[in-house]
C-alpha positions as protocol buffer text, in pm:
chain_id: "A"
residue {
  index: 1
  type: MET
  ca { x: 4074 y: -1788 z: 7232 }
}
residue {
  index: 2
  type: PRO
  ca { x: 3972 y: -2070 z: 6999 }
}
residue {
  index: 3
  type: GLU
  ca { x: 4182 y: -2088 z: 6685 }
}
residue {
  index: 4
  type: PRO
  ca { x: 3979 y: -1945 z: 6395 }
}
residue {
  index: 5
  type: GLU
  ca { x: 3892 y: -2179 z: 6109 }
}
residue {
  index: 6
  type: PRO
  ca { x: 3811 y: -2069 z: 5753 }
}
residue {
  index: 7
  type: VAL
  ca { x: 3478 y: -2140 z: 5584 }
}
residue {
  index: 8
  type: ASP
  ca { x: 3427 y: -2163 z: 5209 }
}
residue {
  index: 9
  type: GLY
  ca { x: 3559 y: -1848 z: 5040 }
}
residue {
  index: 10
  type: GLN
  ca { x: 3809 y: -1770 z: 5317 }
}
residue {
  index: 11
  type: ALA
  ca { x: 4175 y: -1834 z: 5392 }
}
residue {
  index: 12
  type: LYS
  ca { x: 4352 y: -1870 z: 5724 }
}
residue {
  index: 13
  type: ILE
  ca { x: 4666 y: -1663 z: 5779 }
}
residue {
  index: 14
  type: ARG
  ca { x: 4937 y: -1725 z: 6037 }
}
residue {
  index: 15
  type: ILE
  ca { x: 5023 y: -1372 z: 6149 }
}
residue {
  index: 16
  type: GLU
  ca { x: 5397 y: -1313 z: 6159 }
}
residue {
  index: 17
  type: ALA
  ca { x: 5452 y: -937 z: 6166 }
}
residue {
  index: 18
  type: VAL
  ca { x: 5236 y: -648 z: 6287 }
}
residue {
  index: 19
  type: SER
  ca { x: 5314 y: -278 z: 6298 }
}
residue {
  index: 20
  type: VAL
  ca { x: 5196 y: 1 z: 6526 }
}
residue {
  index: 21
  type: CYS
  ca { x: 5005 y: 288 z: 6361 }
}
residue {
  index: 22
  type: GLY
  ca { x: 4941 y: 638 z: 6494 }
}
residue {
  index: 23
  type: SER
  ca { x: 4567 y: 583 z: 6462 }
}
residue {
  index: 24
  type: ASP
  ca { x: 4602 y: 285 z: 6698 }
}
residue {
  index: 25
  type: ILE
  ca { x: 4741 y: 526 z: 6957 }
}
residue {
  index: 26
  type: HIS
  ca { x: 4498 y: 816 z: 6948 }
}
residue {
  index: 27
  type: GLY
  ca { x: 4200 y: 607 z: 6837 }
}
residue {
  index: 28
  type: ALA
  ca { x: 4222 y: 337 z: 7103 }
}
residue {
  index: 29
  type: PHE
  ca { x: 4546 y: 298 z: 7301 }
}
residue {
  index: 30
  type: HIS
  ca { x: 4535 y: 647 z: 7458 }
}
residue {
  index: 31
  type: ALA
  ca { x: 4174 y: 729 z: 7380 }
}
residue {
  index: 32
  type: GLU
  ca { x: 3927 y: 810 z: 7656 }
}
residue {
  index: 33
  type: LEU
  ca { x: 3655 y: 569 z: 7549 }
}
residue {
  index: 34
  type: PRO
  ca { x: 3326 y: 498 z: 7730 }
}
residue {
  index: 35
  type: GLU
  ca { x: 3351 y: 231 z: 7997 }
}
residue {
  index: 36
  type: GLU
  ca { x: 3133 y: -5 z: 7795 }
}
residue {
  index: 37
  type: SER
  ca { x: 3399 y: -7 z: 7519 }
}
residue {
  index: 38
  type: TYR
  ca { x: 3619 y: -224 z: 7741 }
}
residue {
  index: 39
  type: PRO
  ca { x: 3744 y: -486 z: 7714 }
}
residue {
  index: 40
  type: MET
  ca { x: 3822 y: -423 z: 7349 }
}
residue {
  index: 41
  type: ALA
  ca { x: 3782 y: -695 z: 7091 }
}
residue {
  index: 42
  type: PRO
  ca { x: 4073 y: -941 z: 7085 }
}
residue {
  index: 43
  type: GLY
  ca { x: 4364 y: -821 z: 6872 }
}
residue {
  index: 44
  type: VAL
  ca { x: 4265 y: -453 z: 6886 }
}
residue {
  index: 45
  type: PRO
  ca { x: 4416 y: -202 z: 6820 }
}
residue {
  index: 46
  type: CYS
  ca { x: 4621 y: -321 z: 6522 }
}
residue {
  index: 47
  type: HIS
  ca { x: 4547 y: -319 z: 6150 }
}
residue {
  index: 48
  type: GLU
  ca { x: 4892 y: -336 z: 5986 }
}
residue {
  index: 49
  type: ILE
  ca { x: 4939 y: -711 z: 5947 }
}
residue {
  index: 50
  type: ALA
  ca { x: 5142 y: -957 z: 5741 }
}
residue {
  index: 51
  type: GLY
  ca { x: 5172 y: -1334 z: 5749 }
}
residue {
  index: 52
  type: THR
  ca { x: 5155 y: -1661 z: 5558 }
}
residue {
  index: 53
  type: VAL
  ca { x: 4846 y: -1843 z: 5432 }
}
residue {
  index: 54
  type: VAL
  ca { x: 4831 y: -2182 z: 5606 }
}
residue {
  index: 55
  type: GLU
  ca { x: 4488 y: -2297 z: 5485 }
}
residue {
  index: 56
  type: SER
  ca { x: 4276 y: -2184 z: 5195 }
}
residue {
  index: 57
  type: LYS
  ca { x: 3917 y: -2255 z: 5098 }
}
residue {
  index: 58
  type: THR
  ca { x: 3920 y: -2023 z: 4799 }
}
residue {
  index: 59
  type: ASP
  ca { x: 4084 y: -2063 z: 4458 }
}
residue {
  index: 60
  type: ALA
  ca { x: 4195 y: -1698 z: 4466 }
}
residue {
  index: 61
  type: ILE
  ca { x: 4450 y: -1754 z: 4745 }
}
residue {
  index: 62
  type: LYS
  ca { x: 4710 y: -2030 z: 4763 }
}
residue {
  index: 63
  type: GLU
  ca { x: 4848 y: -2197 z: 5073 }
}
residue {
  index: 64
  type: GLY
  ca { x: 5203 y: -2087 z: 5140 }
}
residue {
  index: 65
  type: GLN
  ca { x: 5149 y: -1737 z: 4997 }
}
residue {
  index: 66
  type: ARG
  ca { x: 5280 y: -1449 z: 5203 }
}
residue {
  index: 67
  type: ALA
  ca { x: 5049 y: -1151 z: 5226 }
}
residue {
  index: 68
  type: VAL
  ca { x: 4957 y: -822 z: 5383 }
}
residue {
  index: 69
  type: VAL
  ca { x: 4614 y: -866 z: 5544 }
}
residue {
  index: 70
  type: LEU
  ca { x: 4350 y: -605 z: 5619 }
}
residue {
  index: 71
  type: PRO
  ca { x: 4123 y: -697 z: 5910 }
}
residue {
  index: 72
  type: THR
  ca { x: 3752 y: -631 z: 5899 }
}
residue {
  index: 73
  type: ARG
  ca { x: 3607 y: -383 z: 6147 }
}
residue {
  index: 74
  type: GLY
  ca { x: 3607 y: -518 z: 6501 }
}
residue {
  index: 75
  type: LEU
  ca { x: 3907 y: -747 z: 6448 }
}
residue {
  index: 76
  type: GLY
  ca { x: 4270 y: -672 z: 6523 }
}
residue {
  index: 77
  type: GLY
  ca { x: 4609 y: -808 z: 6431 }
}
residue {
  index: 78
  type: LEU
  ca { x: 4744 y: -874 z: 6780 }
}
residue {
  index: 79
  type: ALA
  ca { x: 4670 y: -1243 z: 6744 }
}
residue {
  index: 80
  type: GLU
  ca { x: 4828 y: -1563 z: 6613 }
}
residue {
  index: 81
  type: TYR
  ca { x: 4582 y: -1637 z: 6332 }
}
residue {
  index: 82
  type: MET
  ca { x: 4319 y: -1462 z: 6128 }
}
residue {
  index: 83
  type: VAL
  ca { x: 4070 y: -1575 z: 5866 }
}
residue {
  index: 84
  type: GLN
  ca { x: 3988 y: -1341 z: 5581 }
}
residue {
  index: 85
  type: THR
  ca { x: 3836 y: -1321 z: 5234 }
}
residue {
  index: 86
  type: PRO
  ca { x: 4054 y: -1277 z: 4921 }
}
residue {
  index: 87
  type: ASP
  ca { x: 3958 y: -912 z: 4871 }
}
residue {
  index: 88
  type: ARG
  ca { x: 4144 y: -827 z: 5192 }
}
residue {
  index: 89
  type: ILE
  ca { x: 4442 y: -1058 z: 5142 }
}
residue {
  index: 90
  type: LEU
  ca { x: 4718 y: -884 z: 4943 }
}
residue {
  index: 91
  type: PRO
  ca { x: 4993 y: -1128 z: 4832 }
}
residue {
  index: 92
  type: VAL
  ca { x: 5357 y: -1015 z: 4845 }
}
residue {
  index: 93
  type: PRO
  ca { x: 5662 y: -1173 z: 4677 }
}
residue {
  index: 94
  type: ASP
  ca { x: 5853 y: -1461 z: 4833 }
}
residue {
  index: 95
  type: TRP
  ca { x: 6166 y: -1249 z: 4868 }
}
residue {
  index: 96
  type: GLY
  ca { x: 6235 y: -984 z: 5131 }
}
residue {
  index: 97
  type: PRO
  ca { x: 6140 y: -982 z: 5498 }
}
residue {
  index: 98
  type: LEU
  ca { x: 5774 y: -949 z: 5596 }
}
residue {
  index: 99
  type: ASP
  ca { x: 5862 y: -681 z: 5850 }
}
residue {
  index: 100
  type: GLU
  ca { x: 5937 y: -457 z: 5552 }
}
residue {
  index: 101
  type: TRP
  ca { x: 5651 y: -567 z: 5325 }
}
residue {
  index: 102
  type: VAL
  ca { x: 5399 y: -483 z: 5600 }
}
residue {
  index: 103
  type: MET
  ca { x: 5508 y: -118 z: 5564 }
}
residue {
  index: 104
  type: CYS
  ca { x: 5327 y: -113 z: 5227 }
}
residue {
  index: 105
  type: GLN
  ca { x: 4997 y: -108 z: 5413 }
}
residue {
  index: 106
  type: HIS
  ca { x: 5028 y: 242 z: 5557 }
}
residue {
  index: 107
  type: THR
  ca { x: 5228 y: 383 z: 5265 }
}
residue {
  index: 108
  type: GLY
  ca { x: 4960 y: 249 z: 5030 }
}
residue {
  index: 109
  type: THR
  ca { x: 4700 y: 461 z: 5209 }
}
residue {
  index: 110
  type: VAL
  ca { x: 4926 y: 760 z: 5144 }
}
residue {
  index: 111
  type: LEU
  ca { x: 4959 y: 666 z: 4776 }
}
residue {
  index: 112
  type: TYR
  ca { x: 4584 y: 713 z: 4744 }
}
residue {
  index: 113
  type: SER
  ca { x: 4609 y: 1059 z: 4901 }
}
residue {
  index: 114
  type: VAL
  ca { x: 4903 y: 1164 z: 4685 }
}
residue {
  index: 115
  type: LYS
  ca { x: 4698 y: 1082 z: 4376 }
}
residue {
  index: 116
  type: GLN
  ca { x: 4443 y: 1343 z: 4485 }
}
residue {
  index: 117
  type: MET
  ca { x: 4709 y: 1615 z: 4458 }
}
residue {
  index: 118
  type: GLY
  ca { x: 4733 y: 1589 z: 4083 }
}
residue {
  index: 119
  type: ASN
  ca { x: 5070 y: 1650 z: 3917 }
}
residue {
  index: 120
  type: VAL
  ca { x: 5324 y: 1749 z: 4184 }
}
residue {
  index: 121
  type: ALA
  ca { x: 5617 y: 1794 z: 3945 }
}
residue {
  index: 122
  type: GLY
  ca { x: 5772 y: 2136 z: 3989 }
}
residue {
  index: 123
  type: LYS
  ca { x: 5557 y: 2214 z: 4297 }
}
residue {
  index: 124
  type: ARG
  ca { x: 5660 y: 2309 z: 4649 }
}
residue {
  index: 125
  type: VAL
  ca { x: 5524 y: 2058 z: 4901 }
}
residue {
  index: 126
  type: ALA
  ca { x: 5521 y: 2082 z: 5281 }
}
residue {
  index: 127
  type: VAL
  ca { x: 5431 y: 1786 z: 5502 }
}
residue {
  index: 128
  type: LEU
  ca { x: 5331 y: 1871 z: 5857 }
}
residue {
  index: 129
  type: GLY
  ca { x: 5422 y: 1567 z: 6069 }
}
residue {
  index: 130
  type: GLN
  ca { x: 5700 y: 1322 z: 5986 }
}
residue {
  index: 131
  type: GLY
  ca { x: 5584 y: 999 z: 6142 }
}
residue {
  index: 132
  type: GLY
  ca { x: 5533 y: 695 z: 5923 }
}
residue {
  index: 133
  type: ILE
  ca { x: 5250 y: 861 z: 5730 }
}
residue {
  index: 134
  type: GLY
  ca { x: 5418 y: 1198 z: 5687 }
}
residue {
  index: 135
  type: LEU
  ca { x: 5743 y: 1035 z: 5578 }
}
residue {
  index: 136
  type: SER
  ca { x: 5547 y: 833 z: 5322 }
}
residue {
  index: 137
  type: PHE
  ca { x: 5415 y: 1160 z: 5179 }
}
residue {
  index: 138
  type: THR
  ca { x: 5770 y: 1294 z: 5173 }
}
residue {
  index: 139
  type: MET
  ca { x: 5899 y: 985 z: 4993 }
}
residue {
  index: 140
  type: LEU
  ca { x: 5624 y: 965 z: 4733 }
}
residue {
  index: 141
  type: THR
  ca { x: 5607 y: 1335 z: 4644 }
}
residue {
  index: 142
  type: GLU
  ca { x: 5984 y: 1344 z: 4598 }
}
residue {
  index: 143
  type: LYS
  ca { x: 5961 y: 1039 z: 4373 }
}
residue {
  index: 144
  type: GLN
  ca { x: 5702 y: 1218 z: 4161 }
}
residue {
  index: 145
  type: GLY
  ca { x: 5925 y: 1515 z: 4093 }
}
residue {
  index: 146
  type: ALA
  ca { x: 5826 y: 1780 z: 4345 }
}
residue {
  index: 147
  type: LEU
  ca { x: 6054 y: 2085 z: 4321 }
}
residue {
  index: 148
  type: GLN
  ca { x: 6078 y: 2114 z: 4699 }
}
residue {
  index: 149
  type: VAL
  ca { x: 5966 y: 1884 z: 4979 }
}
residue {
  index: 150
  type: ILE
  ca { x: 5974 y: 2035 z: 5328 }
}
residue {
  index: 151
  type: GLY
  ca { x: 5933 y: 1798 z: 5624 }
}
residue {
  index: 152
  type: ILE
  ca { x: 5804 y: 1958 z: 5944 }
}
residue {
  index: 153
  type: ASP
  ca { x: 5825 y: 1789 z: 6284 }
}
residue {
  index: 154
  type: PRO
  ca { x: 5946 y: 1870 z: 6639 }
}
residue {
  index: 155
  type: VAL
  ca { x: 6139 y: 1540 z: 6662 }
}
residue {
  index: 156
  type: GLU
  ca { x: 6492 y: 1566 z: 6520 }
}
residue {
  index: 157
  type: ALA
  ca { x: 6525 y: 1193 z: 6448 }
}
residue {
  index: 158
  type: ARG
  ca { x: 6224 y: 1214 z: 6219 }
}
residue {
  index: 159
  type: LEU
  ca { x: 6367 y: 1514 z: 6038 }
}
residue {
  index: 160
  type: ASP
  ca { x: 6693 y: 1324 z: 5981 }
}
residue {
  index: 161
  type: LYS
  ca { x: 6491 y: 1038 z: 5833 }
}
residue {
  index: 162
  type: ALA
  ca { x: 6301 y: 1281 z: 5612 }
}
residue {
  index: 163
  type: ILE
  ca { x: 6625 y: 1407 z: 5457 }
}
residue {
  index: 164
  type: SER
  ca { x: 6744 y: 1050 z: 5400 }
}
residue {
  index: 165
  type: ILE
  ca { x: 6434 y: 957 z: 5198 }
}
residue {
  index: 166
  type: GLY
  ca { x: 6400 y: 1268 z: 4984 }
}
residue {
  index: 167
  type: ALA
  ca { x: 6309 y: 1584 z: 5176 }
}
residue {
  index: 168
  type: THR
  ca { x: 6492 y: 1886 z: 5038 }
}
residue {
  index: 169
  type: ASN
  ca { x: 6451 y: 2080 z: 5363 }
}
residue {
  index: 170
  type: THR
  ca { x: 6321 y: 2035 z: 5716 }
}
residue {
  index: 171
  type: VAL
  ca { x: 6176 y: 2264 z: 5980 }
}
residue {
  index: 172
  type: ASN
  ca { x: 6163 y: 2197 z: 6354 }
}
residue {
  index: 173
  type: PRO
  ca { x: 5881 y: 2411 z: 6497 }
}
residue {
  index: 174
  type: ALA
  ca { x: 6008 y: 2345 z: 6849 }
}
residue {
  index: 175
  type: LYS
  ca { x: 6330 y: 2529 z: 6766 }
}
residue {
  index: 176
  type: GLU
  ca { x: 6232 y: 2792 z: 6508 }
}
residue {
  index: 177
  type: ASN
  ca { x: 5937 y: 2994 z: 6387 }
}
residue {
  index: 178
  type: MET
  ca { x: 5777 y: 2762 z: 6136 }
}
residue {
  index: 179
  type: TYR
  ca { x: 5611 y: 3034 z: 5931 }
}
residue {
  index: 180
  type: GLU
  ca { x: 5924 y: 3246 z: 5903 }
}
residue {
  index: 181
  type: ALA
  ca { x: 6132 y: 2941 z: 5814 }
}
residue {
  index: 182
  type: ILE
  ca { x: 5897 y: 2843 z: 5531 }
}
residue {
  index: 183
  type: GLU
  ca { x: 5889 y: 3199 z: 5401 }
}
residue {
  index: 184
  type: GLU
  ca { x: 6268 y: 3192 z: 5380 }
}
residue {
  index: 185
  type: LEU
  ca { x: 6293 y: 2841 z: 5232 }
}
residue {
  index: 186
  type: THR
  ca { x: 6045 y: 2922 z: 4954 }
}
residue {
  index: 187
  type: ASP
  ca { x: 6187 y: 3271 z: 4880 }
}
residue {
  index: 188
  type: GLY
  ca { x: 5851 y: 3414 z: 4977 }
}
residue {
  index: 189
  type: GLU
  ca { x: 5659 y: 3207 z: 4720 }
}
residue {
  index: 190
  type: GLY
  ca { x: 5484 y: 2988 z: 4976 }
}
residue {
  index: 191
  type: ILE
  ca { x: 5366 y: 2628 z: 4956 }
}
residue {
  index: 192
  type: ASP
  ca { x: 5171 y: 2492 z: 4659 }
}
residue {
  index: 193
  type: ILE
  ca { x: 5060 y: 2170 z: 4834 }
}
residue {
  index: 194
  type: VAL
  ca { x: 5045 y: 2122 z: 5210 }
}
residue {
  index: 195
  type: VAL
  ca { x: 4971 y: 1795 z: 5391 }
}
residue {
  index: 196
  type: ASP
  ca { x: 4838 y: 1751 z: 5745 }
}
residue {
  index: 197
  type: ALA
  ca { x: 4981 y: 1425 z: 5880 }
}
residue {
  index: 198
  type: THR
  ca { x: 5001 y: 1530 z: 6244 }
}
residue {
  index: 199
  type: GLY
  ca { x: 4713 y: 1353 z: 6419 }
}
residue {
  index: 200
  type: ASP
  ca { x: 4676 y: 1684 z: 6608 }
}
residue {
  index: 201
  type: PRO
  ca { x: 4364 y: 1905 z: 6584 }
}
residue {
  index: 202
  type: GLU
  ca { x: 4593 y: 2210 z: 6572 }
}
residue {
  index: 203
  type: GLY
  ca { x: 4751 y: 2085 z: 6251 }
}
residue {
  index: 204
  type: PHE
  ca { x: 4453 y: 2193 z: 6039 }
}
residue {
  index: 205
  type: GLY
  ca { x: 4492 y: 2561 z: 6120 }
}
residue {
  index: 206
  type: GLN
  ca { x: 4868 y: 2548 z: 6083 }
}
residue {
  index: 207
  type: CYS
  ca { x: 4835 y: 2399 z: 5737 }
}
residue {
  index: 208
  type: LEU
  ca { x: 4591 y: 2672 z: 5634 }
}
residue {
  index: 209
  type: LYS
  ca { x: 4850 y: 2930 z: 5731 }
}
residue {
  index: 210
  type: ILE
  ca { x: 5128 y: 2756 z: 5538 }
}
residue {
  index: 211
  type: VAL
  ca { x: 4951 y: 2694 z: 5208 }
}
residue {
  index: 212
  type: LYS
  ca { x: 4971 y: 2970 z: 4947 }
}
residue {
  index: 213
  type: ARG
  ca { x: 4657 y: 3138 z: 4821 }
}
residue {
  index: 214
  type: TRP
  ca { x: 4459 y: 2906 z: 4588 }
}
residue {
  index: 215
  type: GLY
  ca { x: 4693 y: 2620 z: 4680 }
}
residue {
  index: 216
  type: THR
  ca { x: 4602 y: 2261 z: 4770 }
}
residue {
  index: 217
  type: PHE
  ca { x: 4557 y: 2125 z: 5123 }
}
residue {
  index: 218
  type: ILE
  ca { x: 4554 y: 1746 z: 5166 }
}
residue {
  index: 219
  type: SER
  ca { x: 4393 y: 1657 z: 5498 }
}
residue {
  index: 220
  type: PHE
  ca { x: 4499 y: 1305 z: 5596 }
}
residue {
  index: 221
  type: SER
  ca { x: 4517 y: 1339 z: 5971 }
}
residue {
  index: 222
  type: LEU
  ca { x: 4272 y: 1165 z: 6203 }
}
residue {
  index: 223
  type: THR
  ca { x: 4255 y: 1307 z: 6554 }
}
residue {
  index: 224
  type: GLY
  ca { x: 4097 y: 1024 z: 6747 }
}
residue {
  index: 225
  type: GLN
  ca { x: 3755 y: 972 z: 6902 }
}
residue {
  index: 226
  type: GLY
  ca { x: 3557 y: 1296 z: 6884 }
}
residue {
  index: 227
  type: GLY
  ca { x: 3859 y: 1494 z: 6767 }
}
residue {
  index: 228
  type: LYS
  ca { x: 3766 y: 1857 z: 6707 }
}
residue {
  index: 229
  type: ILE
  ca { x: 3947 y: 2165 z: 6583 }
}
residue {
  index: 230
  type: SER
  ca { x: 3934 y: 2394 z: 6885 }
}
residue {
  index: 231
  type: GLU
  ca { x: 3977 y: 2720 z: 6692 }
}
residue {
  index: 232
  type: PHE
  ca { x: 3885 y: 2716 z: 6326 }
}
residue {
  index: 233
  type: PRO
  ca { x: 4076 y: 2994 z: 6144 }
}
residue {
  index: 234
  type: HIS
  ca { x: 3778 y: 3105 z: 5936 }
}
residue {
  index: 235
  type: GLN
  ca { x: 3932 y: 3427 z: 5806 }
}
residue {
  index: 236
  type: GLU
  ca { x: 4241 y: 3239 z: 5689 }
}
residue {
  index: 237
  type: PHE
  ca { x: 4016 y: 2976 z: 5534 }
}
residue {
  index: 238
  type: MET
  ca { x: 3823 y: 3238 z: 5338 }
}
residue {
  index: 239
  type: PHE
  ca { x: 4127 y: 3435 z: 5225 }
}
residue {
  index: 240
  type: LYS
  ca { x: 4338 y: 3140 z: 5114 }
}
residue {
  index: 241
  type: ALA
  ca { x: 4052 y: 2987 z: 4911 }
}
residue {
  index: 242
  type: ALA
  ca { x: 4261 y: 2669 z: 4907 }
}
residue {
  index: 243
  type: ARG
  ca { x: 4136 y: 2345 z: 4759 }
}
residue {
  index: 244
  type: ILE
  ca { x: 4093 y: 2132 z: 5074 }
}
residue {
  index: 245
  type: ILE
  ca { x: 4076 y: 1760 z: 5009 }
}
residue {
  index: 246
  type: PRO
  ca { x: 4003 y: 1512 z: 5293 }
}
residue {
  index: 247
  type: THR
  ca { x: 4154 y: 1178 z: 5199 }
}
residue {
  index: 248
  type: GLN
  ca { x: 4078 y: 846 z: 5366 }
}
residue {
  index: 249
  type: VAL
  ca { x: 4117 y: 540 z: 5146 }
}
residue {
  index: 250
  type: ALA
  ca { x: 3946 y: 312 z: 5399 }
}
residue {
  index: 251
  type: ALA
  ca { x: 3622 y: 498 z: 5333 }
}
residue {
  index: 252
  type: THR
  ca { x: 3635 y: 437 z: 4957 }
}
residue {
  index: 253
  type: SER
  ca { x: 3481 y: 149 z: 4762 }
}
residue {
  index: 254
  type: GLU
  ca { x: 3831 y: 8 z: 4691 }
}
residue {
  index: 255
  type: PRO
  ca { x: 4024 y: 22 z: 5021 }
}
residue {
  index: 256
  type: THR
  ca { x: 4294 y: -222 z: 4908 }
}
residue {
  index: 257
  type: LYS
  ca { x: 4361 y: -96 z: 4553 }
}
residue {
  index: 258
  type: ASP
  ca { x: 4638 y: 150 z: 4638 }
}
residue {
  index: 259
  type: ILE
  ca { x: 4800 y: -83 z: 4889 }
}
residue {
  index: 260
  type: ARG
  ca { x: 4824 y: -348 z: 4617 }
}
residue {
  index: 261
  type: GLU
  ca { x: 4977 y: -85 z: 4389 }
}
residue {
  index: 262
  type: MET
  ca { x: 5228 y: 8 z: 4659 }
}
residue {
  index: 263
  type: ILE
  ca { x: 5331 y: -356 z: 4692 }
}
residue {
  index: 264
  type: ALA
  ca { x: 5389 y: -367 z: 4314 }
}
residue {
  index: 265
  type: LEU
  ca { x: 5590 y: -43 z: 4323 }
}
residue {
  index: 266
  type: LYS
  ca { x: 5812 y: -179 z: 4601 }
}
residue {
  index: 267
  type: GLU
  ca { x: 5853 y: -505 z: 4410 }
}
residue {
  index: 268
  type: ARG
  ca { x: 5989 y: -324 z: 4106 }
}
residue {
  index: 269
  type: GLY
  ca { x: 6209 y: -94 z: 4316 }
}
residue {
  index: 270
  type: TRP
  ca { x: 6039 y: 241 z: 4256 }
}
residue {
  index: 271
  type: ALA
  ca { x: 5995 y: 317 z: 4626 }
}
residue {
  index: 272
  type: ASP
  ca { x: 6062 y: 120 z: 4943 }
}
residue {
  index: 273
  type: PRO
  ca { x: 5832 y: 174 z: 5243 }
}
residue {
  index: 274
  type: GLY
  ca { x: 6049 y: -78 z: 5429 }
}
residue {
  index: 275
  type: LEU
  ca { x: 6294 y: 207 z: 5491 }
}
residue {
  index: 276
  type: LEU
  ca { x: 6048 y: 350 z: 5742 }
}
residue {
  index: 277
  type: LYS
  ca { x: 6082 y: 58 z: 5983 }
}
residue {
  index: 278
  type: SER
  ca { x: 6294 y: 171 z: 6278 }
}
residue {
  index: 279
  type: HIS
  ca { x: 6243 y: -96 z: 6545 }
}
residue {
  index: 280
  type: ASN
  ca { x: 6185 y: -472 z: 6569 }
}
residue {
  index: 281
  type: LEU
  ca { x: 6041 y: -616 z: 6887 }
}
residue {
  index: 282
  type: ASP
  ca { x: 5907 y: -953 z: 6997 }
}
residue {
  index: 283
  type: PHE
  ca { x: 5535 y: -988 z: 7064 }
}
residue {
  index: 284
  type: ALA
  ca { x: 5619 y: -1026 z: 7433 }
}
residue {
  index: 285
  type: ASP
  ca { x: 5722 y: -658 z: 7420 }
}
residue {
  index: 286
  type: VAL
  ca { x: 5391 y: -536 z: 7277 }
}
residue {
  index: 287
  type: GLN
  ca { x: 5336 y: -295 z: 7567 }
}
residue {
  index: 288
  type: LYS
  ca { x: 5683 y: -149 z: 7517 }
}
residue {
  index: 289
  type: GLY
  ca { x: 5619 y: -109 z: 7146 }
}
residue {
  index: 290
  type: TYR
  ca { x: 5297 y: 85 z: 7191 }
}
residue {
  index: 291
  type: ASP
  ca { x: 5440 y: 298 z: 7473 }
}
residue {
  index: 292
  type: MET
  ca { x: 5746 y: 377 z: 7262 }
}
residue {
  index: 293
  type: TYR
  ca { x: 5535 y: 481 z: 6965 }
}
residue {
  index: 294
  type: ALA
  ca { x: 5302 y: 692 z: 7178 }
}
residue {
  index: 295
  type: ALA
  ca { x: 5593 y: 875 z: 7344 }
}
residue {
  index: 296
  type: HIS
  ca { x: 5798 y: 914 z: 7021 }
}
residue {
  index: 297
  type: SER
  ca { x: 6093 y: 780 z: 7216 }
}
residue {
  index: 298
  type: ASP
  ca { x: 6420 y: 623 z: 7102 }
}
residue {
  index: 299
  type: GLY
  ca { x: 6394 y: 770 z: 6752 }
}
residue {
  index: 300
  type: VAL
  ca { x: 6090 y: 555 z: 6675 }
}
residue {
  index: 301
  type: ILE
  ca { x: 5922 y: 582 z: 6336 }
}
residue {
  index: 302
  type: LYS
  ca { x: 5762 y: 243 z: 6276 }
}
residue {
  index: 303
  type: VAL
  ca { x: 5768 y: -50 z: 6520 }
}
residue {
  index: 304
  type: VAL
  ca { x: 5722 y: -406 z: 6396 }
}
residue {
  index: 305
  type: LEU
  ca { x: 5631 y: -684 z: 6638 }
}
residue {
  index: 306
  type: SER
  ca { x: 5721 y: -1043 z: 6558 }
}
residue {
  index: 307
  type: VAL
  ca { x: 5432 y: -1286 z: 6606 }
}
residue {
  index: 308
  type: ASN
  ca { x: 5458 y: -1667 z: 6613 }
}
residue {
  index: 309
  type: GLY
  ca { x: 5836 y: -1631 z: 6639 }
}
residue {
  index: 310
  type: ARG
  ca { x: 5862 y: -1490 z: 6286 }
}
residue {
  index: 311
  type: ALA
  ca { x: 5896 y: -1153 z: 6112 }
}
């Protein structure tokens, strides 16, 4: 590929660290897309990106700044360089490794969703799915004073991580009846706020069963191309009368606002998304990184790939 060059109003970033996201897996890596969708655009699928500005043609961004970068649709981060406009270049401090700062991208999307819950202090929260997104919900709701934060996942390594970052309890639905376990953990009071962070169409119905009547259901999960809920639990939906809130910051008019806020919160030490990084790999191992994430193997939570020999 030719090396991209910035025009007026853009900056050129040398990409140094990229992270794998669950949406990369079910939206592209393992998706059954039409034949005409291949080959994919260069750099796809990857949208969690950090690097250093090496050339700037805008006064808003300085050369030498490190930043998290959001690609525009159709571009991906599996590349050496990217050009972007200042609204999608999010500077980070000079201290700390970029492979941890890049974690602010996905946790920032969760920060937006957590804000839609309202005041969580004193509430019982359950997060279905404890990948990078679900763990971010666990971390942020605990930080905001939730009475109880229950992490739910069939992978034990993820449940161990959930406890380490603030979960009060965990449930492994592969080993125990999830509904009975939650009934016992909440002394029969049920869940005030439930989050679907599974990436699985079945998660929607499970969350409806978990949430207490007139509770709040935060739907974050994306289920890939054409993802559908196979059996919609309509009776449960009607009875629970829960407040169901779909949350997707990328679809808002300010897709970077909460990511910038997450960077500032990490900078001042309030919360550290960098704790969610579990593996570092070289770009030469990109196939291994995506396969590992897709298979949930080796205790993976978040994989960071080093690009241009840096991270």
